[in-house]
VOPAGU-2260 file (C-alpha; in pm, 1 decimal, decimal comma):
REM VOPAGU-2260
SITE   aa  ch    i         X         Y         Z
SITE  MET   A    0    -407,9    2263,5    1148,9
SITE  SER   A    1    -646,6    2147,9    1423,9
SITE  LEU   A    2    -532,8    1915,9    1702,6
SITE  ASP   A    3    -721,9    1613,4    1570,3
SITE  LEU   A    4    -585,5    1670,6    1219,0
SITE  ALA   A    5    -232,1    1707,2    1357,3
SITE  ILE   A    6    -271,1    1376,6    1544,3
SITE  ASN   A    7    -403,5    1208,2    1231,2
SITE  THR   A    8    -119,2    1343,1    1018,0
SITE  SER   A    9     148,3    1239,8    1267,9
SITE  VAL   A   10      10,0     887,8    1305,2
SITE  SER   A   11     -33,0     864,4     929,6
SITE  PHE   A   12     333,7     926,2     851,0
SITE  VAL   A   13     471,0     725,6    1144,9
SITE  THR   A   14     271,0     420,5    1032,8
SITE  ASN   A   15     378,0     450,7     666,3
SITE  THR   A   16      17,5     522,6     567,0
SITE  ASN   A   17      49,4     886,4     457,2
SITE  TRP   A   18    -325,5     944,0     464,5
SITE  GLN   A   19    -365,6    1315,6     394,8
SITE  ALA   A   20    -678,8    1492,2     516,3
SITE  TYR   A   21    -513,2    1824,6     429,0
SITE  SER   A   22    -344,7    1991,0     132,0
SITE  GLY   A   23      28,2    2002,0     199,0
SITE  GLU   A   24     121,1    2320,4      13,6
SITE  THR   A   25    -135,3    2530,8     202,1
SITE  SER   A   26    -139,2    2363,2     544,9
SITE  LEU   A   27     230,4    2302,1     613,6
SITE  SER   A   28     552,6    2500,6     594,1
SITE  ASN   A   29     860,0    2375,1     410,4
SITE  PHE   A   30    1020,2    2305,0     748,9
SITE  SER   A   31     727,8    2083,5     851,4
SITE  GLN   A   32     736,5    1901,3     518,9
SITE  MET   A   33    1112,2    1834,6     542,1
SITE  PHE   A   34    1174,1    1766,1     909,5
SITE  GLY   A   35     832,7    1642,3    1010,9
SITE  LEU   A   36     707,2    1434,3     721,2
SITE  THR   A   37    1007,8    1346,0     504,7
SITE  VAL   A   38    1203,4    1216,4     804,5
SITE  GLN   A   39     917,2     981,7     889,6
SITE  ASN   A   40     900,4     870,8     526,8
SITE  PHE   A   41    1252,1     735,0     569,1
SITE  VAL   A   42    1208,0     595,8     920,2
SITE  SER   A   43     872,4     423,2     865,6
SITE  ALA   A   44    1001,9     248,0     553,7
SITE  GLY   A   45    1318,8     147,7     737,4
SITE  VAL   A   46    1113,1       3,0    1023,1
SITE  GLY   A   47     922,4    -223,0     784,5
SITE  MET   A   48    1245,8    -344,7     626,9
SITE  ALA   A   49    1399,5    -407,9     969,5
SITE  VAL   A   50    1098,2    -610,2    1085,4
SITE  VAL   A   51    1095,6    -836,5     779,9
SITE  CYS   A   52    1466,8    -905,2     835,0
SITE  THR   A   53    1384,9   -1046,6    1178,7
SITE  LEU   A   54    1144,7   -1292,0    1016,4
SITE  PHE   A   55    1413,5   -1388,9     764,8
SITE  ARG   A   56    1645,7   -1469,2    1054,7
SITE  GLY   A   57    1379,2   -1659,6    1243,8
SITE  ILE   A   58    1317,4   -1880,2     940,7
SITE  THR   A   59    1684,5   -1947,9     868,5
SITE  GLN   A   60    1838,0   -1968,2    1217,6
SITE  LYS   A   61    1796,6   -2262,8    1453,3
SITE  ARG   A   62    1770,2   -2305,2    1828,2
SITE  THR   A   63    1816,8   -1938,6    1912,8
SITE  LYS   A   64    1584,5   -1661,1    2020,2
SITE  LEU   A   65    1825,9   -1392,4    1902,5
SITE  ILE   A   66    1665,2   -1246,3    1591,6
SITE  GLY   A   67    1885,0    -940,3    1542,8
SITE  ASN   A   68    1925,6    -579,9    1653,0
SITE  PHE   A   69    1651,5    -340,1    1545,7
SITE  TRP   A   70    1871,1     -31,9    1541,6
SITE  LYS   A   71    2135,6    -201,1    1330,6
SITE  ASP   A   72    1876,9    -319,4    1077,7
SITE  LEU   A   73    1712,5      23,8    1069,0
SITE  THR   A   74    2045,5     199,8    1018,0
SITE  ARG   A   75    2145,2     -36,4     739,2
SITE  SER   A   76    1809,6       8,1     567,3
SITE  LEU   A   77    1849,0     384,4     576,2
SITE  LEU   A   78    2218,8     418,9     490,8
SITE  TYR   A   79    2259,8     142,7     233,9
SITE  THR   A   80    1922,8     141,3      59,7
SITE  LEU   A   81    1684,8     431,7     115,6
SITE  PHE   A   82    1929,0     725,7     123,6
SITE  PRO   A   83    2129,8     632,7    -190,2
SITE  LEU   A   84    1823,4     541,9    -396,3
SITE  SER   A   85    1643,1     859,8    -289,7
SITE  VAL   A   86    1935,6    1076,3    -401,4
SITE  ILE   A   87    1942,9     906,2    -742,3
SITE  VAL   A   88    1567,0     933,7    -795,4
SITE  ALA   A   89    1559,3    1296,6    -674,8
SITE  ILE   A   90    1832,6    1395,0    -922,6
SITE  ILE   A   91    1642,0    1229,6   -1208,3
SITE  LEU   A   92    1321,8    1408,8   -1107,4
SITE  ILE   A   93    1497,8    1746,1   -1083,4
SITE  SER   A   94    1638,2    1692,4   -1433,6
SITE  GLN   A   95    1280,9    1648,0   -1557,1
SITE  GLY   A   96    1156,0    1967,9   -1395,2
SITE  THR   A   97    1031,3    1859,9   -1053,8
SITE  VAL   A   98    1062,7    2156,6    -818,5
SITE  GLN   A   99    1342,4    2158,2    -557,7
SITE  THR   A  100    1388,9    2482,1    -366,4
SITE  LEU   A  101    1368,8    2616,6     -12,3
SITE  SER   A  102    1152,2    2904,4    -129,9
SITE  GLN   A  103     795,4    2890,5      -2,2
SITE  GLY   A  104     668,0    3024,1    -334,6
SITE  VAL   A  105     649,5    3322,4    -568,5
SITE  ALA   A  106     381,3    3581,8    -635,3
SITE  TYR   A  107     261,8    3642,1    -988,3
SITE  GLN   A  108      -8,9    3832,0   -1168,1
SITE  GLY   A  109    -293,2    3643,3   -1331,2
SITE  PHE   A  110    -447,4    3713,6   -1672,1
SITE  GLU   A  111    -715,4    3930,0   -1513,9
SITE  GLY   A  112    -467,3    4131,6   -1309,8
SITE  GLN   A  113    -524,1    3956,3    -976,6
SITE  GLU   A  114    -233,0    3876,6    -745,6
SITE  LEU   A  115    -177,2    3500,4    -714,2
SITE  TRP   A  116      67,6    3279,4    -525,1
SITE  LEU   A  117     254,5    2987,0    -676,6
SITE  TYR   A  118     357,1    2734,7    -411,0
SITE  LEU   A  119     710,2    2591,1    -429,3
SITE  GLY   A  120     932,7    2388,9    -196,6
SITE  PRO   A  121    1168,3    2090,8    -160,6
SITE  VAL   A  122     942,0    1871,6    -372,6
SITE  ALA   A  123    1181,4    1635,3    -554,8
SITE  SER   A  124    1352,5    1516,2    -236,1
SITE  GLN   A  125    1017,4    1435,7     -75,1
SITE  VAL   A  126     871,8    1271,0    -385,8
SITE  ALA   A  127    1173,7    1039,3    -416,4
SITE  ILE   A  128    1131,1     882,5     -72,4
SITE  LYS   A  129     750,6     894,1     -82,5
SITE  GLN   A  130     771,6     657,9    -380,2
SITE  LEU   A  131    1069,2     442,5    -277,4
SITE  GLY   A  132     949,4     399,5      80,8
SITE  THR   A  133     594,6     310,0     -29,3
SITE  ASN   A  134     475,7     612,9     167,0
SITE  GLY   A  135     268,9     805,6     -86,7
SITE  GLY   A  136     209,9    1139,8      85,4
SITE  GLY   A  137     254,9    1418,7    -168,0
SITE  PHE   A  138     397,5    1766,3    -121,1
SITE  PHE   A  139      94,1    1901,8    -305,3
SITE  GLY   A  140    -267,0    1810,2    -241,8
SITE  SER   A  141    -312,9    1661,8    -588,9
SITE  ASN   A  142      -4,2    1444,1    -540,3
SITE  SER   A  143     172,3    1316,9    -853,0
SITE  ALA   A  144    -108,9    1435,6   -1078,7
SITE  PHE   A  145      41,3    1784,3   -1031,4
SITE  PRO   A  146     315,7    1882,8   -1280,6
SITE  PHE   A  147     544,8    2019,4   -1008,6
SITE  GLU   A  148     564,4    1666,7    -864,7
SITE  ASN   A  149     543,1    1470,4   -1187,1
SITE  PRO   A  150     616,8    1686,3   -1492,8
SITE  THR   A  151     698,5    1439,8   -1774,4
SITE  LEU   A  152     642,4    1085,0   -1894,3
SITE  LEU   A  153     996,4     995,5   -1784,5
SITE  SER   A  154     935,3    1126,8   -1432,6
SITE  ASN   A  155     608,3     932,8   -1428,7
SITE  PHE   A  156     791,2     614,8   -1531,1
SITE  VAL   A  157    1065,0     662,4   -1268,3
SITE  GLU   A  158     814,8     734,9    -991,4
SITE  ASN   A  159     601,3     436,2   -1088,6
SITE  ILE   A  160     899,4     200,1   -1096,1
SITE  SER   A  161    1012,2     338,7    -759,0
SITE  ILE   A  162     684,7     227,1    -599,5
SITE  LEU   A  163     754,2    -140,5    -672,8
SITE  LEU   A  164    1134,7    -137,4    -656,9
SITE  ILE   A  165    1200,1    -213,7    -289,3
SITE  PRO   A  166     904,1    -452,7    -234,9
SITE  ALA   A  167    1010,0    -655,7    -540,3
SITE  ALA   A  168    1377,0    -643,5    -440,3
SITE  LEU   A  169    1293,8    -774,6     -92,4
SITE  ILE   A  170    1126,3   -1078,5    -247,5
SITE  VAL   A  171    1451,3   -1152,9    -432,2
SITE  THR   A  172    1644,3   -1083,6    -110,8
SITE  PHE   A  173    1435,7   -1343,2      70,9
SITE  GLY   A  174    1528,4   -1607,1    -186,0
SITE  PHE   A  175    1899,0   -1535,3    -140,3
SITE  TRP   A  176    1866,0   -1509,3     240,6
SITE  VAL   A  177    1720,5   -1859,4     273,3
SITE  LYS   A  178    1967,0   -1987,6       9,2
SITE  ASP   A  179    1684,8   -2105,5    -215,6
SITE  TRP   A  180    1591,8   -1858,7    -488,4
SITE  LYS   A  181    1288,3   -2068,9    -577,9
SITE  GLN   A  182    1123,1   -1961,2    -251,8
SITE  GLY   A  183    1141,2   -1601,5    -370,0
SITE  ARG   A  184    1017,6   -1709,2    -710,7
SITE  THR   A  185     702,5   -1854,9    -552,9
SITE  ILE   A  186     614,3   -1521,7    -392,8
SITE  MET   A  187     707,5   -1323,3    -704,0
SITE  ILE   A  188     485,7   -1535,5    -930,2
SITE  ALA   A  189     188,6   -1503,0    -693,9
SITE  SER   A  190     236,9   -1124,8    -669,3
SITE  LEU   A  191     275,1   -1079,6   -1044,7
SITE  PHE   A  192     -34,9   -1291,0   -1105,7
SITE  PHE   A  193    -252,3   -1053,4    -904,0
SITE  ALA   A  194     -81,6    -735,7   -1029,5
SITE  VAL   A  195     -99,6    -821,9   -1400,4
SITE  LEU   A  196    -458,2    -944,8   -1375,9
SITE  ALA   A  197    -558,6    -629,2   -1188,7
SITE  PHE   A  198    -385,8    -403,0   -1442,3
SITE  VAL   A  199    -561,7    -568,3   -1735,2
SITE  GLY   A  200    -894,1    -544,5   -1551,6
SITE  VAL   A  201    -859,5    -170,5   -1483,6
SITE  VAL   A  202    -744,3     -90,6   -1839,2
SITE  VAL   A  203   -1036,8    -281,1   -1989,7
SITE  SER   A  204   -1283,9    -123,6   -1748,2
SITE  GLU   A  205   -1160,9     229,9   -1819,6
SITE  SER   A  206   -1130,6     173,8   -2195,3
SITE  PHE   A  207   -1480,5      34,7   -2235,4
SITE  GLY   A  208   -1656,9     219,7   -1959,6
SITE  PRO   A  209   -2011,6     355,7   -1957,4
SITE  ALA   A  210   -2108,2     583,6   -2245,4
SITE  PHE   A  211   -2180,2     944,6   -2148,4
SITE  VAL   A  212   -2457,3    1145,0   -2309,6
SITE  ASN   A  213   -2340,6    1345,2   -2613,5
SITE  VAL   A  214   -1986,6    1207,5   -2581,4
SITE  ALA   A  215   -1871,1    1003,7   -2878,4
SITE  GLU   A  216   -1569,9     847,3   -2705,7
SITE  SER   A  217   -1646,4     546,4   -2486,4
SITE  MET   A  218   -1320,2     564,5   -2290,0
SITE  ASN   A  219   -1342,5     705,5   -1937,7
SITE  LEU   A  220   -1090,9     992,3   -1931,0
SITE  GLU   A  221   -1255,2    1181,4   -1645,2
SITE  GLY   A  222   -1010,8    1253,7   -1363,2
SITE  LYS   A  223    -706,7    1154,4   -1566,3
SITE  GLU   A  224    -415,5    1360,3   -1692,3
SITE  MET   A  225    -429,5    1358,0   -2072,7
SITE  ARG   A  226     -49,4    1333,1   -2085,6
SITE  PHE   A  227     -71,2     996,6   -1906,9
SITE  GLY   A  228    -395,7     860,7   -2045,8
SITE  ILE   A  229    -566,9     539,8   -1938,5
SITE  GLY   A  230    -261,4     312,2   -1958,7
SITE  TRP   A  231     -23,8     500,9   -1729,8
SITE  SER   A  232    -307,4     603,3   -1496,2
SITE  SER   A  233    -420,9     240,9   -1461,6
SITE  LEU   A  234     -66,8     114,0   -1407,5
SITE  TRP   A  235     -13,2     370,3   -1131,6
SITE  ALA   A  236    -347,3     287,3    -969,1
SITE  ILE   A  237    -251,2     -80,1    -951,7
SITE  SER   A  238     106,4     -13,8    -839,6
SITE  THR   A  239       3,1     224,3    -563,0
SITE  THR   A  240    -261,3      -8,6    -417,3
SITE  ALA   A  241     -63,7    -330,7    -464,1
SITE  ALA   A  242     243,2    -181,9    -296,7
SITE  SER   A  243      75,3       4,9      -9,8
SITE  ASN   A  244     196,4     336,6    -151,5
SITE  GLY   A  245    -117,6     545,0    -183,5
SITE  SER   A  246      14,1     814,1    -418,5
SITE  ILE   A  247    -187,7     897,4    -729,0
SITE  ASN   A  248    -146,1    1044,8   -1076,7
SITE  SER   A  249    -521,1    1041,4   -1144,7
SITE  MET   A  250    -839,3    1075,3    -941,6
SITE  LEU   A  251    -950,5     727,6    -834,3
SITE  ASP   A  252   -1298,9     852,0    -748,3
SITE  SER   A  253   -1353,2     921,1   -1119,5
SITE  PHE   A  254   -1270,6     565,4   -1227,4
SITE  THR   A  255   -1552,0     338,4   -1341,3
SITE  PRO   A  256   -1712,8     124,8   -1067,0
SITE  LEU   A  257   -1506,9    -183,0   -1156,5
SITE  GLY   A  258   -1199,4      29,1   -1227,8
SITE  GLY   A  259   -1216,4     155,7    -869,4
SITE  ALA   A  260   -1316,9    -179,6    -719,9
SITE  ILE   A  261   -1003,3    -359,3    -840,5
SITE  PRO   A  262    -752,5    -131,0    -660,6
SITE  MET   A  263    -978,9    -147,3    -355,3
SITE  PHE   A  264    -974,6    -527,2    -358,3
SITE  LEU   A  265    -593,8    -531,7    -389,7
SITE  MET   A  266    -577,5    -338,9     -63,1
SITE  GLN   A  267    -836,9    -562,5      99,6
SITE  LEU   A  268    -614,4    -865,0      42,2
SITE  GLY   A  269    -395,0    -715,0     315,4
SITE  GLU   A  270    -146,2    -515,0     106,9
SITE  ILE   A  271      56,5    -830,0      40,0
SITE  ILE   A  272      75,1    -808,6    -341,1
SITE  PHE   A  273     427,9    -664,0    -326,5
SITE  GLY   A  274     297,3    -452,4     -39,2
SITE  GLY   A  275     479,6    -190,0     164,2
SITE  ALA   A  276     854,9    -178,8     217,3
SITE  GLY   A  277     899,5    -487,7     436,0
SITE  SER   A  278     540,4    -500,4     556,6
SITE  GLY   A  279     409,0    -647,3     233,2
SITE  LEU   A  280     653,6    -936,0     237,7
SITE  TYR   A  281     598,5   -1032,6     600,3
SITE  GLY   A  282     225,3   -1023,2     530,2
SITE  MET   A  283     273,3   -1253,8     232,1
SITE  LEU   A  284     490,7   -1487,4     441,8
SITE  ALA   A  285     207,7   -1505,1     696,7
SITE  PHE   A  286     -26,4   -1616,2     416,9
SITE  LEU   A  287     237,8   -1861,2     300,0
SITE  ILE   A  288     262,3   -2016,8     646,7
SITE  LEU   A  289    -117,2   -2052,3     657,6
SITE  THR   A  290    -105,8   -2217,6     315,9
SITE  VAL   A  291     159,2   -2463,4     434,5
SITE  PHE   A  292     -55,5   -2544,6     738,0
SITE  ILE   A  293    -370,7   -2601,8     531,2
SITE  ALA   A  294    -180,2   -2811,4     277,3
SITE  GLY   A  295     -39,1   -3019,7     560,8
SITE  LEU   A  296    -389,3   -3087,6     688,9
SITE  LEU   A  297    -501,7   -3196,2     342,9
SITE  VAL   A  298    -223,7   -3452,7     299,5
SITE  GLY   A  299    -211,9   -3561,9     663,5
SITE  ARG   A  300     145,0   -3450,0     737,0
SITE  THR   A  301     295,9   -3221,3     997,2
SITE  PRO   A  302     327,5   -2884,3     821,3
SITE  GLU   A  303     683,4   -2762,8     766,2
SITE  TYR   A  304     831,1   -2456,8     600,0
SITE  LEU   A  305    1199,9   -2456,1     508,2
SITE  GLY   A  306    1266,1   -2732,0     759,3
SITE  LYS   A  307    1079,5   -2562,6    1046,5
SITE  LYS   A  308     769,8   -2734,2    1185,0
SITE  ILE   A  309     467,6   -2504,7    1194,5
SITE  ASP   A  310     298,2   -2524,4    1534,3
SITE  ALA   A  311     -16,9   -2372,6    1683,6
SITE  PHE   A  312     164,4   -2059,4    1803,1
SITE  ASP   A  313     290,3   -1986,7    1452,0
SITE  ILE   A  314     -62,0   -2015,9    1313,3
SITE  LYS   A  315    -198,6   -1781,2    1580,8
SITE  MET   A  316      62,6   -1516,3    1500,8
SITE  ALA   A  317      11,4   -1555,9    1125,2
SITE  GLY   A  318    -363,2   -1530,8    1185,4
SITE  ILE   A  319    -318,0   -1199,7    1367,4
SITE  VAL   A  320    -117,3   -1063,5    1074,7
SITE  VAL   A  321    -381,1   -1172,8     822,3
SITE  LEU   A  322    -697,8   -1089,5    1017,4
SITE  THR   A  323    -602,9    -755,3    1176,1
SITE  PRO   A  324    -637,5    -534,0     865,1
SITE  LEU   A  325    -939,6    -735,0     752,1
SITE  MET   A  326   -1132,5    -682,7    1074,7
SITE  LEU   A  327   -1025,9    -319,1    1107,3
SITE  THR   A  328   -1147,4    -247,8     753,2
SITE  LEU   A  329   -1494,7    -380,9     826,6
SITE  PHE   A  330   -1505,1    -211,0    1166,9
SITE  GLY   A  331   -1397,6     121,4    1015,6
SITE  ALA   A  332   -1656,5     102,2     738,0
SITE  MET   A  333   -1926,4      14,0     992,6
SITE  ALA   A  334   -1831,7     301,2    1224,0
SITE  MET   A  335   -1831,2     553,7     939,7
SITE  THR   A  336   -2161,0     433,3     795,3
SITE  MET   A  337   -2341,8     442,3    1130,8
SITE  HIS   A  338   -2228,9     795,7    1218,5
SITE  PRO   A  339   -2523,1    1039,3    1204,2
SITE  ASP   A  340   -2323,2    1297,3    1004,3
SITE  VAL   A  341   -2200,9    1055,2     739,5
SITE  MET   A  342   -2400,6    1210,2     454,4
SITE  SER   A  343   -2233,3    1546,7     509,6
SITE  TRP   A  344   -1893,0    1383,9     448,0
SITE  LEU   A  345   -1988,4    1256,5     103,4
SITE  THR   A  346   -2016,3    1431,9    -230,3
SITE  ASN   A  347   -2199,1    1130,0    -374,1
SITE  THR   A  348   -2491,0     923,4    -250,3
SITE  GLY   A  349   -2609,5     569,3    -307,3
SITE  ALA   A  350   -2374,3     287,1    -400,1
SITE  HIS   A  351   -2091,3     518,6    -502,5
SITE  GLY   A  352   -2114,5     705,1    -174,3
SITE  PHE   A  353   -2078,1     376,4      13,6
SITE  SER   A  354   -1784,2     289,4    -213,7
SITE  GLU   A  355   -1612,8     609,1     -96,6
SITE  ILE   A  356   -1663,7     504,9     266,2
SITE  LEU   A  357   -1546,7     148,0     205,5
SITE  TYR   A  358   -1240,8     264,3      12,1
SITE  GLY   A  359   -1147,3     508,6     288,9
SITE  ALA   A  360   -1178,2     243,6     561,1
SITE  THR   A  361    -983,4      -4,6     348,0
SITE  SER   A  362    -704,5     244,5     287,1
SITE  LEU   A  363    -673,3     341,1     653,8
SITE  ALA   A  364    -686,9     -15,4     786,5
SITE  ASN   A  365    -427,2    -138,1     537,9
SITE  ASN   A  366    -184,9     155,0     575,4
SITE  ASN   A  367    -224,0     262,4     213,6
SITE  GLY   A  368    -327,7     625,8     230,6
SITE  SER   A  369    -506,7     674,7    -101,4
SITE  ALA   A  370    -871,0     778,5    -107,5
SITE  PHE   A  371   -1173,4     843,8    -322,8
SITE  GLY   A  372   -1182,0    1222,3    -338,9
SITE  GLY   A  373   -1554,3    1235,3    -267,2
SITE  LEU   A  374   -1496,1    1153,0     100,6
SITE  LEU   A  375   -1439,4    1473,1     299,1
SITE  ALA   A  376   -1185,4    1333,0     541,9
SITE  ASP   A  377   -1104,8    1632,9     763,8
SITE  THR   A  378   -1359,5    1584,6    1040,7
SITE  THR   A  379   -1289,9    1521,6    1407,1
SITE  PHE   A  380   -1449,5    1176,6    1401,1
SITE  LEU   A  381   -1269,0    1058,1    1087,4
SITE  ASN   A  382    -935,8    1199,4    1203,1
SITE  LEU   A  383    -951,1    1017,5    1537,3
SITE  LEU   A  384   -1100,9     696,3    1396,6
SITE  GLY   A  385    -841,2     694,4    1120,2
SITE  SER   A  386    -561,0     740,7    1372,6
SITE  LEU   A  387    -683,6     437,1    1567,4
SITE  LEU   A  388    -717,7     220,9    1254,9
SITE  MET   A  389    -373,9     314,7    1124,0
SITE  THR   A  390    -202,1     253,4    1457,5
SITE  LEU   A  391    -356,9     -88,0    1521,4
SITE  SER   A  392    -312,9    -203,2    1162,5
SITE  ARG   A  393      55,5    -113,0    1163,6
SITE  PHE   A  394     175,7    -227,1    1502,8
SITE  LEU   A  395     -35,7    -533,4    1587,7
SITE  PRO   A  396     102,5    -727,1    1286,7
SITE  ILE   A  397     455,9    -606,9    1366,8
SITE  VAL   A  398     431,7    -743,1    1721,3
SITE  ALA   A  399     292,0   -1072,0    1588,1
SITE  ILE   A  400     574,7   -1099,9    1332,6
SITE  LEU   A  401     838,3   -1046,1    1601,5
SITE  PHE   A  402     686,3   -1322,1    1816,2
SITE  LEU   A  403     661,3   -1545,7    1509,9
SITE  ALA   A  404    1025,4   -1483,2    1420,5
SITE  GLU   A  405    1139,5   -1560,2    1775,0
SITE  ASN   A  406     937,5   -1882,2    1788,9
SITE  MET   A  407    1060,5   -2006,7    1452,8
SITE  GLY   A  408    1420,2   -1917,2    1534,2
SITE  SER   A  409    1408,5   -2129,0    1849,0
SITE  LYS   A  410    1323,6   -2446,3    1655,2
SITE  LYS   A  411    1561,0   -2698,7    1508,0
SITE  LYS   A  412    1566,5   -2764,2    1136,0
SITE  ALA   A  413    1425,6   -3093,2    1015,4
SITE  ALA   A  414    1594,9   -3271,6     728,5
SITE  LEU   A  415    1410,2   -3266,3     397,2
SITE  SER   A  416    1260,2   -3596,1     286,1
SITE  GLU   A  417    1048,0   -3728,9       0,7
SITE  GLY   A  418     735,3   -3659,1     202,9
SITE  THR   A  419     820,7   -3292,2     260,7
SITE  LEU   A  420     569,7   -3057,5     100,5
SITE  SER   A  421     727,5   -2860,3    -183,5
SITE  THR   A  422     669,5   -2485,8    -153,0
SITE  THR   A  423     820,0   -2400,1    -491,0
SITE  ASN   A  424     613,7   -2593,2    -745,8
SITE  SER   A  425     312,2   -2477,2    -945,7
SITE  THR   A  426      69,4   -2668,8    -724,2
SITE  PHE   A  427     173,4   -2476,9    -414,7
SITE  VAL   A  428     170,3   -2142,1    -597,6
SITE  THR   A  429    -183,7   -2215,9    -716,0
SITE  MET   A  430    -295,1   -2306,9    -364,8
SITE  LEU   A  431    -138,4   -1988,6    -224,3
SITE  ILE   A  432    -327,1   -1778,6    -479,3
SITE  ILE   A  433    -655,5   -1959,5    -404,4
SITE  ILE   A  434    -623,9   -1908,7     -28,3
SITE  ILE   A  435    -546,3   -1537,5     -72,1
SITE  VAL   A  436    -848,6   -1492,1    -299,1
SITE  VAL   A  437   -1082,6   -1697,1     -80,3
SITE  ILE   A  438    -996,6   -1505,2     236,3
SITE  GLY   A  439   -1041,8   -1173,4      55,6
SITE  ALA   A  440   -1358,1   -1275,3    -128,5
SITE  LEU   A  441   -1533,9   -1427,2     171,3
SITE  SER   A  442   -1451,1   -1126,6     386,5
SITE  PHE   A  443   -1540,0    -841,5     153,1
SITE  LEU   A  444   -1781,1    -971,7    -112,0
SITE  PRO   A  445   -2091,8    -853,6      81,1
SITE  ALA   A  446   -1943,2    -505,5     126,2
SITE  LEU   A  447   -1827,5    -489,5    -235,7
SITE  ALA   A  448   -2175,7    -595,8    -345,7
SITE  LEU   A  449   -2324,4    -293,4    -167,7
SITE  GLY   A  450   -2061,1     -58,3    -309,2
SITE  PRO   A  451   -1882,2     -87,1    -644,3
SITE  ILE   A  452   -2074,1    -392,2    -770,8
SITE  ALA   A  453   -2410,1    -223,1    -707,4
SITE  ASP   A  454   -2265,3      95,0    -858,6
SITE  PHE   A  455   -2172,1    -100,4   -1171,8
SITE  PHE   A  456   -2522,0    -237,6   -1221,6
SITE  SER   A  457   -2682,2     100,7   -1152,8
SITE  ILE   A  458   -2515,2     258,5   -1457,5
SITE  LYS   A  459   -2733,9     253,1   -1764,4
């Protein structure tokens, strides 16, 4: 592994991105997979959960700048949530046939008499936390499309559920933390709205895709495991991009133009639709604070959220959280496109080639880690640029959230009155959804028009 690839891989797993410009079974030893990558799968997920807890405290506490102890929150996240769940999921996966051994592999003889090597390793234990921690980096290069990682329909179901388990549970936790379950319901409804709509869109796009010459079936089954089909492949594609996971059980580059555009757009919203472990929820809360502020301007009242007045500093910090991945995505796509060697990185040209670039920049800048396979990612420029995008996109919002939590925790709580804006009714949920869509659409519609939308209209 070259120095620039090693830097990219290290940054990728520390930032919970798990972007893989290498094939794990051939590039890394079992020791590196276990002690280098799997450890960071646990720690990076725990960091996100610890950070969102500070925001919970800032919202609920009053007149204090003490927002908790990071090491205590990290330890609790690891010991009480991630470790136990990972053991349970790993046991289920092993029962289904997922490989779990310390052996590097076994030699065998092929049908034509040639000597071949079958790679093995501690797969189940790594797959469990890669799914639960919204990490996504697979033991094998083909990720959960490979039978050694995902052998049966039951293992596929368990791994898919694991992607959304902690992000969804944290939304419920927020409702209990603030002693108002309706606040969690608001976020859950908004997240489900986007996820369900996206799933239906991908299924329809893949089921009624472009007709291929001399192929009677109109469904697009290219790049998909036949044992999973369009339904399970589409559900995974939506889950992995909504929850900042990045793992795959099908090749996203082989999806139809609109089938690939929908997962891309979910990431471009800022990975807040469920999102990563902790990071998705604090991103959604930043959007929620912006929505409260805008709604307050519309009705002419001082914006408040759960009794805390929203001031200019709060809006600045929320703006950093919302705008950082957005700006980094566009910057990354621009930098890749303008590089003189860009055409040598692509296996496709035209609109689909640009879609591969845009998807890669989106994934890096939103700490997702998935990619269109047509982008050859292991180059010095892409490794170093990706490392920069992943680092800034992970830690700038974290710093902003910590400042936001401290500022909100130092405020007193105002008593609720008849004029207080409700943040739990259908009107507010609708406004939250509109603001999320508008910010995403205004930011990325021109780029999407040059990529997947143009690709869609170019198909005859």
